[in-house]
C-alpha positions in Angstrom: -21.6 -100.6 2.5 -25.4 -101.1 2.5 -27.3 -99.3 5.2 -31.0 -99.9 4.9 -32.2 -97.0 7.0 -30.1 -94.5 4.9 -31.3 -96.1 1.7 -34.9 -95.7 2.9 -34.2 -92.0 3.6 -32.7 -91.5 0.1 -35.6 -93.3 -1.5 -38.1 -91.0 0.4 -36.1 -87.9 -0.6 -36.1 -89.1 -4.3 -39.8 -89.6 -4.2 -40.3 -86.1 -2.8 -38.0 -84.6 -5.4 -39.8 -86.4 -8.2 -43.1 -85.0 -6.9 -41.7 -81.5 -6.8 -40.2 -81.8 -10.3 -43.7 -82.9 -11.6 -45.0 -79.6 -10.3 -42.4 -77.4 -12.0 -41.6 -79.0 -15.3 -43.2 -78.1 -18.6 -45.7 -80.3 -20.3 -43.0 -81.9 -22.4 -41.2 -83.0 -19.2 -37.9 -82.7 -21.0 -36.7 -79.6 -19.1 -36.5 -81.3 -15.7 -32.7 -80.8 -15.6 -33.3 -77.0 -16.0 -35.8 -77.0 -13.2 -34.1 -79.2 -10.6 -32.6 -76.1 -8.9 -36.1 -74.7 -8.3 -37.3 -78.0 -6.9 -34.3 -78.3 -4.6 -34.7 -74.7 -3.4 -38.4 -75.5 -2.6 -37.4 -78.6 -0.6 -34.6 -76.9 1.3 -36.7 -73.9 2.3 -39.8 -75.7 3.4 -40.4 -76.6 7.0 -40.3 -80.3 7.5 -42.9 -81.7 9.8 -40.7 -84.1 11.7 -38.0 -81.5 12.6 -40.1 -78.4 12.6 -37.3 -76.7 10.7 -36.1 -76.2 7.2 -33.1 -78.3 5.9 -31.5 -75.0 4.9 -31.6 -73.7 8.5 -30.3 -76.9 9.9 -27.3 -76.7 7.6 -26.5 -73.0 7.7 -28.0 -71.9 11.0 -30.2 -69.2 9.5 -33.2 -69.2 7.3 -32.6 -68.6 3.6 -33.1 -65.2 2.0 -35.7 -65.8 -0.7 -35.3 -63.9 -4.0 -38.2 -61.6 -3.2 -36.5 -60.5 0.0 -33.7 -59.2 -2.2 -36.2 -56.7 -3.7 -38.1 -55.9 -0.5 -35.6 -56.4 2.3 -37.2 -57.7 5.6 -36.2 -56.3 9.0 -33.5 -58.9 9.4 -31.7 -57.7 6.2 -32.2 -54.0 7.1 -30.6 -54.6 10.5 -27.7 -56.5 9.1 -27.0 -53.7 6.6 -26.7 -51.2 9.5 -24.2 -53.3 11.4 -20.4 -52.9 11.3 -18.4 -55.8 9.9 -17.3 -56.8 13.4 -20.9 -56.7 14.8 -22.1 -58.8 11.8 -19.3 -61.3 12.3 -20.1 -61.6 16.0 -23.8 -62.2 15.4 -23.0 -64.8 12.8 -20.6 -66.5 15.2 -23.4 -66.6 17.8 -25.8 -68.1 15.2 -23.3 -70.8 14.3 -22.7 -71.6 18.0 -26.5 -72.0 18.5 -26.7 -74.3 15.4 -25.6 -77.4 17.3 -28.5 -76.8 19.7 -31.0 -76.3 16.9 -29.8 -79.6 15.3 -30.1 -81.5 18.5 -33.6 -80.1 19.1 -34.5 -81.1 15.5 -33.1 -84.6 16.1 -35.2 -85.0 19.2 -38.4 -83.8 17.4 -37.6 -86.3 14.6 -37.3 -89.1 17.1 -40.6 -88.2 18.8 -42.3 -87.9 15.4 -40.9 -91.4 14.4 -42.1 -92.8 17.7 -45.6 -91.4 17.2 -45.7 -92.8 13.7 -44.5 -96.2 14.8 -47.1 -96.2 17.6 -49.9 -95.3 15.2 -48.8 -98.0 12.7 -48.6 -100.6 15.5 -52.0 -99.6 16.7 -53.5 -100.1 13.3 -51.8 -103.5 12.9 -53.2 -104.7 16.3 
């Protein structure tokens, strides 16, 4: 089934992914398949302007732990390591329960962003 809006979103994502790959591939441009993970990680952990959230956070309910944080743990990791398994599970459950609210807020911000964009484009056309 063809859905124009979804295809537009896919095309926009593909354009963004291609631009990210251009930044991480070697001069030969033949190693893109080895670098796609890095490009996707960058995309998933970057705050998107329309939603004011990262795609990772909207999927998993928490921000990603970047590899550097594995070496130098931030406060969030230090606190989690001191918790019991039950306390950690309870906190994670609360985070997941709040995820629907975060997604709804992101959707509302996206709709406002799209309305502002549409208004600006219509203003230019007039």
